[in-house]
C-alpha positions in Angstrom: 110.1 94.2 123.4 108.6 95.4 120.1 111.9 96.9 119.1 113.3 93.3 119.1 110.8 92.2 116.4 112.2 91.2 113.0 111.2 94.3 110.9 111.6 92.3 107.7 108.8 89.9 108.8 106.3 92.5 109.9 103.0 92.8 108.0 100.2 95.2 107.8 97.3 94.6 110.1 94.9 94.9 107.1 93.3 91.7 105.9 94.4 90.1 102.6 91.9 89.5 99.8 89.8 86.5 99.1 90.9 83.2 97.5 89.5 82.4 94.1 87.5 79.2 93.7 90.4 77.0 92.7 92.6 78.3 95.5 89.8 77.7 98.0 89.3 74.1 96.9 93.0 73.4 97.0 93.2 74.9 100.5 90.4 72.8 101.8 91.7 69.6 100.2 95.3 70.1 101.4 94.1 71.1 104.9 92.0 68.0 105.2 95.0 65.9 104.3 96.5 66.8 107.7 100.0 67.5 106.2 99.8 71.3 106.0 99.1 74.2 108.4 97.6 77.5 107.4 101.0 79.2 106.9 102.1 76.4 104.5 98.9 76.8 102.5 99.2 80.5 102.4 102.8 80.3 101.1 101.9 77.7 98.4 98.8 79.6 97.2 100.5 83.0 97.4 97.9 84.5 99.6 97.7 85.8 103.2 97.3 83.3 106.0 94.2 85.2 107.2 92.5 84.5 103.8 93.2 80.7 104.2 91.8 80.8 107.8 88.6 82.5 106.6 88.2 80.1 103.8 88.6 77.1 106.1 86.2 78.5 108.6 83.6 79.1 105.8 84.1 75.5 104.6 83.5 74.2 108.2 80.4 76.4 108.4 79.0 75.0 105.2 79.9 71.5 106.2 77.7 71.8 109.3 74.8 72.6 107.0 74.8 76.4 107.5 74.5 78.4 104.3 
């Protein structure tokens, strides 16, 4: 089954870097709008989707009062 995967779309298993402060703020605001998914945000911000997911998770954690 793996041989059928689109080789052009494959990515490394390594995590991408962090978002800077402005990218993180944009990601949270756009996510909360309800119009974008994490893949859309990653594409617009030019970062890996995993970095967007980690940023949103951190924002939820802080929003619950956990520092």
